[in-house]
C-alpha positions in Angstrom: -8.7 20.0 30.2 -7.5 17.4 32.8 -6.6 14.0 32.2 -9.3 11.6 31.1 -9.9 8.2 32.2 -10.6 5.0 30.3 -13.9 5.1 31.6 -14.8 8.6 30.3 -13.4 7.5 26.8 -16.0 4.6 27.1 -18.8 7.1 27.6 -17.9 8.9 24.5 -17.1 6.1 22.2 -19.9 4.0 20.6 -17.7 1.1 19.7 -16.0 -1.2 21.9 -13.0 0.2 24.1 -10.6 -2.5 25.1 -8.2 -2.2 28.0 -5.4 -4.6 29.1 -7.4 -6.4 31.6 -10.2 -7.2 29.2 -10.4 -10.6 27.4 -10.4 -9.3 23.9 -7.1 -7.6 24.5 -4.5 -9.8 23.0 -6.7 -10.3 19.7 -7.4 -6.5 19.5 -3.8 -5.4 19.6 -2.7 -7.7 16.8 -1.4 -6.3 13.4 -0.5 -8.2 10.3 3.2 -8.1 10.9 4.0 -10.7 13.7 7.3 -9.2 14.5 5.3 -6.2 15.9 4.3 -7.1 19.5 3.1 -4.0 21.2 0.8 -3.4 24.2 -1.3 -0.4 23.8 -3.0 1.3 26.9 -6.3 1.1 25.0 -7.7 -0.2 21.7 -11.0 1.8 20.6 -12.8 -0.2 17.8 -14.3 2.9 16.4 -17.8 3.1 15.1 -17.9 6.4 13.5 -15.9 9.7 13.0 -17.0 10.9 16.5 -15.4 7.8 18.0 -12.1 8.9 16.3 -12.4 12.4 17.5 -12.8 10.7 21.2 -9.8 8.9 20.7 -7.6 12.0 19.4 -9.0 14.0 22.4 -8.1 11.2 24.8 -4.4 10.8 23.4 -3.8 14.5 23.4 -5.3 15.3 26.8 -3.2 12.5 28.3 -0.1 13.0 26.3 -0.2 9.4 25.0 1.1 8.0 21.5 -1.8 7.8 19.1 -1.9 5.0 16.3 -4.6 5.0 13.6 -5.3 1.5 12.3 -7.1 0.9 9.0 -6.1 -2.3 7.3 -3.3 -3.0 10.0 -0.7 -3.9 7.0 1.9 -1.4 8.1 5.0 -3.3 7.9 6.8 -1.2 10.6 3.7 -1.3 12.9 2.5 2.0 12.7 -1.2 0.8 13.4 -0.3 0.1 17.1 1.9 1.5 19.9 3.1 0.5 23.6 1.3 2.3 26.3 -0.8 4.6 23.9 -4.0 4.7 22.1 -4.9 2.6 19.2 -8.0 4.2 17.0 -8.9 1.0 15.2 -11.0 1.8 12.3 -11.5 -1.6 11.1 -15.4 -1.7 11.9 -15.8 1.5 9.8 -15.5 -0.2 6.3 -18.6 0.7 4.3 -18.6 1.9 0.7 -21.2 3.8 -0.8 -21.1 4.1 -4.8 -22.6 7.0 -6.7 -23.1 5.3 -10.1 -24.3 8.8 -11.8 -21.3 10.8 -10.6 -19.1 7.8 -10.8 -17.6 8.1 -7.2 -17.5 5.9 -4.1 -17.0 7.1 -0.7 -15.1 4.4 1.4 -14.7 4.7 5.3 -11.7 4.7 6.8 -11.1 1.3 7.8 -12.3 -0.2 4.2 -9.9 -2.6 2.6 -9.7 -2.7 -1.3 -11.9 -6.0 -1.0 -14.4 -4.1 0.6 -14.1 -1.3 -2.0 -13.9 -3.5 -5.1 -17.0 -5.6 -4.0 -19.2 -2.5 -4.0 -17.7 -0.7 -7.2 -17.5 -4.0 -9.2 -21.2 -4.6 -8.9 -21.5 -1.4 -11.1 -18.8 -2.1 -13.5 -16.6 0.5 -12.0 -13.0 0.5 -10.2 -10.2 2.8 -9.3 -6.4 2.2 -8.7 -6.4 -0.1 -5.6 -3.0 -2.1 -5.0 -2.1 -5.8 -5.4 -3.5 -7.3 -2.1 -7.3 -7.0 -1.3 -6.9 -6.9 2.4 -4.7 -3.8 2.1 -6.4 -0.8 3.6 -7.9 1.9 1.4 -6.7 4.6 3.8 -3.0 3.5 4.2 -2.4 2.8 0.4 -4.1 6.2 -0.7 -2.3 8.3 1.8 1.0 6.9 0.5 0.3 7.3 -3.1 -1.5 4.4 -4.1 0.3 2.1 -6.7 -1.6 -0.7 -8.3 -2.5 -2.7 -11.5 -4.3 0.3 -12.9 -2.0 3.1 -12.3 -0.7 3.4 -15.7 -4.2 4.0 -17.2 -5.9 5.7 -14.3 -3.1 7.1 -12.1 -2.4 6.6 -8.5 -5.1 6.0 -5.9 -4.3 9.4 -4.4 -4.7 10.9 -8.1 -8.2 9.7 -7.9 -9.0 11.1 -4.6 -11.8 13.9 -4.7 -12.2 14.5 -1.2 -11.4 13.3 2.5 -12.9 13.7 6.0 -10.3 14.3 8.6 -10.1 14.4 12.2 -7.3 16.7 13.0 -5.1 17.0 16.1 -7.4 19.5 17.9 -10.1 16.8 17.6 -12.1 18.6 14.9 -13.4 17.2 11.7 -12.6 18.9 8.4 -13.5 18.2 4.8 -10.3 18.4 2.6 -10.8 18.8 -1.2 -9.8 21.1 -3.9 -12.4 23.6 -2.8 -11.9 23.3 1.0 -8.8 23.0 3.0 -6.9 22.5 -0.3 -3.5 22.6 1.3 -4.5 19.8 3.6 -5.9 17.9 0.7 -2.5 18.4 -1.2 -0.7 17.0 1.6 -2.9 13.7 2.3 -2.1 12.7 -1.5 1.0 11.1 -0.8 1.9 12.4 2.7 1.1 9.6 4.6 -0.9 9.7 8.1 1.0 12.8 9.2 -1.9 15.2 9.1 -5.1 13.5 10.9 -6.9 10.7 10.9 -9.0 10.2 7.7 -12.3 8.8 8.3 -13.7 8.7 4.8 -12.3 8.9 1.2 -14.2 10.0 -1.9 -12.9 8.6 -5.0 -13.4 9.1 -8.8 -14.1 6.0 -10.5 -13.9 4.5 -14.0 -15.3 1.7 -16.1 -13.3 -1.4 -15.3 -15.1 -4.7 -15.0 -13.5 -7.8 -16.6 -9.7 -7.6 -17.1 -7.6 -10.1 -19.0 -4.3 -11.0 -17.3 -2.8 -13.2 -14.4 0.6 -14.5 -13.6 3.0 -16.1 -16.0 5.9 -18.3 -14.8 9.3 -18.3 -16.5 12.6 -20.1 -15.7 15.1 -18.2 -13.9 17.8 -18.6 -16.6 15.5 -16.2 -18.7 15.4 -13.5 -15.9 17.8 -11.1 -17.6 16.2 -11.4 -20.9 12.7 -10.8 -19.4 13.6 -7.9 -17.1 15.3 -6.1 -20.0 12.5 -6.8 -22.3 9.9 -6.0 -19.7 11.6 -2.4 -19.2 11.4 -1.8 -22.9 7.9 -3.1 -23.4 6.3 -1.3 -20.5 7.7 2.2 -21.6 5.6 2.4 -24.6 2.8 0.0 -24.0 -0.8 1.1 -24.0 -1.7 2.6 -20.9 -4.5 0.0 -20.3 -1.5 -2.4 -19.8 -0.4 -2.8 -16.1 2.4 -5.5 -15.7 5.2 -6.1 -13.4 8.0 -8.7 -13.2 8.4 -10.6 -9.8 10.7 -13.4 -8.3 8.6 -15.8 -6.7 8.8 -19.3 -5.2 5.9 -21.4 -6.8 3.2 -22.0 -4.5 1.4 -25.5 -4.5 -1.2 -24.3 -7.2 -3.2 -26.6 -9.7 -2.0 -24.6 -12.9 1.6 -25.2 -11.9 3.3 -28.6 -12.5 3.2 -30.5 -9.3 7.0 -31.3 -9.6 7.9 -27.4 -9.9 6.2 -26.6 -6.6 8.7 -24.9 -4.3 10.9 -24.1 -7.3 11.8 -20.3 -7.8 10.9 -18.6 -11.0 11.0 -15.2 -12.5 7.2 -14.0 -13.2 5.2 -11.4 -15.2 1.9 -10.4 -13.8 -0.2 -8.7 -16.1 -3.5 -6.8 -16.2 -5.0 -5.5 -19.4 -7.9 -3.2 -18.7 -8.6 -2.4 -22.4 -11.2 -4.2 -24.7 -11.3 -7.6 -23.6 -10.6 -9.0 -27.1 -7.4 -7.2 -27.4 -6.2 -8.8 -24.1 -4.3 -11.8 -25.8 -2.6 -9.3 -28.2 -1.5 -7.0 -25.3 0.1 -9.8 -23.5 1.7 -11.4 -26.4 5.0 -9.3 -26.1 5.7 -10.9 -22.9 5.0 -14.5 -24.1 7.4 -13.8 -26.9 10.4 -13.1 -24.5 10.7 -16.9 -23.4 8.9 -20.1 -22.9 6.1 -20.0 -20.1 6.4 -22.8 -17.8 2.9 -22.3 -16.1 0.4 -19.4 -16.3 -3.0 -18.6 -15.0 -4.0 -16.0 -17.7 -7.3 -15.2 -19.1 -10.5 -13.0 -18.6 -11.4 -12.6 -15.0 -13.2 -9.8 -12.9 -10.9 -7.2 -11.8 -11.4 -8.0 -8.0 -10.3 -11.6 -8.8 -6.7 -10.4 -9.8 -6.7 -7.8 -7.1 -7.2 -10.8 -4.4 -5.0 -13.4 -6.3 -2.2 -13.3 -3.9 -4.1 -12.8 -0.7 -3.4 -16.4 0.4 0.3 -15.8 0.2 0.1 -12.8 2.8 -2.1 -14.0 5.6 -1.8 -12.2 9.0 0.8 -13.3 11.4 3.8 -13.6 9.1 7.2 -11.8 9.9 7.6 -8.8 7.6 10.7 -6.7 6.7 10.3 -4.6 3.6 12.9 -2.2 1.6 12.0 0.0 -1.4 13.3 2.3 -4.0 12.0 4.5 -6.9 13.9 3.9 -10.3 14.1 5.9 -13.4 15.8 3.6 -15.6 16.0 -0.4 -15.2 19.6 -0.3 -16.3 21.9 -3.2 -17.1 23.6 -2.9 -13.9 20.4 -2.7 -11.8 19.3 -6.0 -13.6 22.6 -7.6 -12.6 21.9 -6.7 -8.8 18.5 -8.3 -9.2 19.8 -11.5 -10.7 22.2 -11.8 -7.7 19.5 -11.5 -5.0 16.2 -12.3 -6.6 16.5 -15.8 -7.3 17.5 -16.2 -3.3 14.0 -15.1 -2.4 13.8 -17.1 1.0 10.1 -18.1 1.3 7.0 -18.7 -0.7 5.5 -15.6 0.9 8.4 -13.5 0.0 8.6 -11.6 -3.2 10.3 -8.8 -5.2 8.1 -6.5 -7.4 9.2 -3.8 -9.9 5.8 -2.0 -10.4 5.6 0.7 -13.3 4.6 4.2 -12.4 4.7 5.7 -15.9 1.6 6.7 -18.1 -1.0 8.5 -16.3 1.2 8.8 -13.1 3.7 11.0 -15.3 1.0 13.4 -16.4 0.5 14.7 -12.8 3.1 17.5 -12.0 5.6 16.5 -9.2 4.4 19.7 -7.1 0.5 18.9 -7.8 0.4 16.4 -4.9 2.7 15.4 -2.1 3.8 12.2 -4.2 6.9 13.9 -5.8 8.6 11.1 -8.0 6.5 11.7 -11.1 9.5 11.2 -13.3 10.4 7.8 -11.9 9.4 4.8 -14.1 9.3 2.0 -11.5 8.8 1.5 -7.8 10.7 -1.5 -6.6 9.7 -3.6 -3.3 11.6 -6.2 -1.7 8.9 -7.7 0.6 10.5 -10.1 2.9 7.7 -12.1 4.5 8.0 -15.6 6.2 6.2 -17.6 8.9 9.1 -18.4 11.3 10.8 -16.0 13.7 13.6 -18.2 13.7 14.3 -17.1 10.2 14.2 -13.4 11.0 18.1 -12.7 11.1 18.7 -14.4 7.9 15.9 -13.2 6.1 16.2 -9.4 7.0 19.8 -9.7 6.1 18.6 -10.8 2.6 16.2 -7.8 2.3 19.1 -5.5 3.4 21.8 -6.7 1.4 19.4 -6.8 -1.9 18.5 -3.2 -1.1 22.1 -2.1 -0.8 22.9 -3.8 -4.1 20.2 -1.9 -6.2 20.3 1.5 -4.3 23.3 2.7 -6.5 21.2 2.1 -9.5 18.0 3.7 -7.9 16.6 7.1 -6.9 17.5 8.3 -3.5 13.9 8.1 -2.0 11.3 5.4 -2.2 7.8 4.8 -1.8 6.6 5.3 1.8 4.1 2.4 1.8 7.0 0.0 1.2 9.3 1.6 3.9 10.5 -0.1 7.0 10.7 1.2 10.4 14.3 1.9 10.2 13.8 4.2 7.0 13.1 7.5 8.9 16.4 9.0 7.8 14.8 8.9 4.2 11.9 11.2 4.9 13.3 14.2 3.0 14.4 12.3 0.1 11.1 10.5 -0.3 9.3 13.9 -0.8 12.1 15.9 -2.7 11.3 19.6 -3.1 7.8 19.0 -1.7 9.2 18.3 1.9 9.1 22.1 2.8 5.7 22.3 2.0 4.6 19.5 3.9 6.3 20.7 7.0 4.2 24.0 6.5 0.9 22.0 6.4 2.1 19.7 9.3 2.9 22.9 11.4 -0.7 24.2 10.6 -2.6 21.0 11.2 -0.5 19.1 13.9 2.0 21.3 15.4 2.5 19.1 18.4 3.2 16.2 16.1 0.4 14.0 17.6 0.2 12.1 14.4 4.0 11.0 14.6 3.3 7.1 14.3 4.3 7.0 10.3 6.9 7.9 8.2 7.1 11.2 10.1 7.1 14.6 8.8 8.3 16.7 11.9 6.6 20.0 12.2 
């Protein structure tokens, strides 16, 4: 087939096809990370799987880079590119719930906010991340760590099937019954194998949770991190909780004279019987005096969106990540050196628990290999002013270098920076060879390479 023109792409795509000379172009090329300023040859706001297939064909036939954009939260900016094709799935955000089968099917551009709105109406949920504006697709393909992971497993552990546009422009169903090798790779292998246009998830009863953030003085950080590690190791699996370093935002439950001060937090989510929530969180309260808190019964989507305002589009982003088997005393000392220096109210450090149900899946059962790790640490550098980039990127890197000797070699790909490509093999351990085989089978030309790339 010869090269295709943008006009020919417009003939095939039902959604808007936006070129550099169109008035909507500058808005269409934006992603959440304002460090990323790329100029694609075309942005297609896909309306359906057929539009995605057309974008794949257009990129392949014209030998152009192809970026697949869902929630647009990719910190390295994998949802856009220079001089290539952006298949923007954000208009494809429908979610259909089957309350009898307890499943939900989300289109490839849905966010967790979209997903939770549909499932919560029926008292159901699955593991979905910490920020509701995050895309369902990107989070799930990388594994999917969130509040409910200790009880329900990762997002990818709850995936039942996926519709995938592959590099040849075809549409496949991936599940345990069909294209099971592709289904295996999608559960943690990232966007390497195709553009997923819909995800079907298994749901569980989760409606009102008991939880929220508790702020403690930094002087108690060592005690809190050590106690947290011990508590979460044996806590009931309905308890999701993580520690954080955070500058206090100007919220009404925080004393006004403490706005802008840095604290150590515990953010908790009890998804068991509501009348047991206070008792479930009591071990954290007993560690040290609580300065401020917003804890109590709330709809699960309220907690899942509680930090959205701290992460609006347009911030500068630079992140680093590690898996951690044990939160050792040496690791805690490294956190104490750098965590209190968190540079902006938007920036944070989280240490997510990935034990419980996550450990009951064998390392080779999905592409997500670190089933023996207890924690996933993210140093999430986020700030509004580009003038602060050099200093704040340095903070993230120095922090990462300090905790790396006390962490596993690999990290969670959803938290990786653009300069982490050298860690790909470590991120997948012994699963890497099988991932290469699946890549060779479904994308031998590496069309889907704008990701933490597994080369065929």
